[in-house]
C-alpha positions as CSV (number, residue, x, y, z in Angstrom):
1,M,0.0,0.0,0.0
2,K,1.4,3.4,-1.0
3,E,2.1,5.7,1.9
4,I,1.7,9.5,1.5
5,D,3.1,11.9,4.1
6,V,1.0,15.1,4.5
7,V,1.6,18.1,6.8
8,A,-1.1,20.5,8.1
9,A,-0.8,23.9,9.7
10,V,-2.8,24.6,12.8
11,L,-3.0,28.4,12.9
12,N,-4.5,30.0,16.0
13,K,-5.3,33.7,16.4
14,D,-7.2,35.1,19.4
15,G,-8.6,31.7,20.3
16,K,-9.8,31.0,16.7
17,Y,-8.3,28.4,14.3
18,F,-8.0,28.6,10.6
19,I,-9.5,26.2,8.1
20,A,-9.9,26.4,4.4
21,R,-12.4,24.7,2.0
22,R,-11.0,22.4,-0.7
23,P,-11.7,23.0,-4.4
24,L,-14.7,21.1,-5.6
25,D,-12.8,19.4,-8.4
26,R,-10.2,17.8,-6.1
27,Q,-10.3,14.7,-3.9
28,L,-12.3,15.5,-0.8
29,G,-13.6,18.5,-2.7
30,G,-15.8,20.9,-0.8
31,L,-14.6,19.6,2.6
32,W,-12.8,21.9,5.1
33,E,-9.2,21.2,6.2
34,F,-6.3,22.6,8.1
35,P,-4.2,23.7,5.2
36,G,-1.0,22.0,4.1
37,G,-0.1,19.3,1.6
38,K,2.2,16.4,0.6
39,V,5.8,16.2,1.8
40,E,8.0,16.0,-1.3
41,S,11.2,13.8,-1.5
42,G,14.1,15.4,0.5
43,E,11.9,17.8,2.4
44,T,11.5,18.0,6.2
45,H,7.9,18.3,7.5
46,E,8.7,21.9,8.4
47,E,10.0,22.8,4.9
48,A,7.0,21.2,3.2
49,L,4.6,23.1,5.4
50,V,6.3,26.4,4.7
51,R,6.3,25.7,1.0
52,E,2.7,24.6,0.9
53,M,1.5,27.7,2.8
54,L,3.4,29.9,0.3
55,E,1.9,28.1,-2.7
56,E,-1.7,28.0,-1.4
57,F,-1.9,31.3,0.4
58,D,1.1,33.4,-0.5
59,A,1.7,33.4,3.3
60,D,4.9,33.0,5.4
61,V,4.5,30.8,8.4
62,K,6.7,29.7,11.3
63,V,6.3,26.0,12.2
64,C,6.2,26.1,16.0
65,R,5.6,22.6,17.4
66,F,4.3,19.1,16.5
67,I,0.8,18.3,17.7
68,Q,0.0,14.8,16.5
69,T,0.0,12.3,13.6
70,I,-3.2,10.7,12.4
71,Q,-3.3,7.8,9.8
72,K,-6.1,7.2,7.4
73,V,-6.5,4.6,4.6
74,A,-8.3,5.9,1.5
75,H,-8.4,4.8,-2.1
76,E,-5.8,2.0,-1.4
77,R,-3.4,4.6,0.0
78,K,-2.2,5.2,3.6
79,I,-2.3,8.9,4.4
80,I,-0.1,9.9,7.3
81,L,-1.2,13.3,8.4
82,H,1.1,15.3,10.6
83,F,-0.3,18.4,12.4
84,Y,1.9,21.3,13.5
85,H,1.0,24.4,15.5
86,S,2.2,27.2,13.2
87,E,2.3,31.0,13.3
88,L,1.4,33.3,10.5
89,I,4.3,35.7,10.2
90,S,3.4,37.6,7.0
91,T,0.7,40.2,6.4
92,R,0.1,38.6,2.9
93,F,-2.7,36.1,2.9
94,E,-4.5,35.3,-0.2
95,M,-6.4,32.1,-1.3
96,K,-4.7,30.6,-4.3
97,E,-6.4,27.2,-4.5
98,H,-9.1,26.9,-1.8
99,I,-12.6,28.2,-2.4
100,D,-13.4,29.6,1.1
101,M,-11.7,30.2,4.5
102,F,-12.9,30.4,8.0
103,W,-11.5,31.4,11.5
104,G,-13.4,29.8,14.3
105,T,-13.4,28.3,17.8
106,V,-13.1,24.5,18.1
107,D,-16.9,24.3,18.7
108,E,-17.5,26.4,15.5
109,L,-15.1,24.1,13.6
110,K,-17.1,21.1,14.7
111,T,-20.1,22.4,12.7
112,K,-18.1,22.4,9.5
113,E,-17.8,19.3,7.2
114,L,-14.1,18.6,7.8
115,A,-12.0,16.1,6.0
116,P,-11.8,12.9,8.1
117,G,-8.3,13.3,9.5
118,D,-8.8,16.9,10.2
119,Y,-11.9,16.3,12.3
120,E,-10.0,14.0,14.6
121,I,-7.5,16.7,15.6
122,L,-10.2,18.9,17.1
123,D,-10.1,16.7,20.3
124,Y,-6.5,17.8,20.8
125,L,-7.0,21.5,20.4
């Protein structure tokens, strides 16, 4: 079974967390997620997360600390999802791929239709 390493940024500002809605034409389209993406060959998790946030939001982030890893099996692939508390350090912030974004409390996030692995992390926030 193919394994795919994915990293996700957990951004918190004034008690609210950031999630973004996936494009409708992508796998898990329309679902909300903590942003991030696949770790490419030769990259550390931190490097991948910084790159993904630049690509997806034109935003600079500082990866602060590891939270948890969650594993999911989907479409004959094992997704290994690593969550990191991260800090937004740039004033630039523009959606490049996602179709919506939301800042909310953990209780507010629970009302959104989150991707499966992303929903599980809410218990740790």
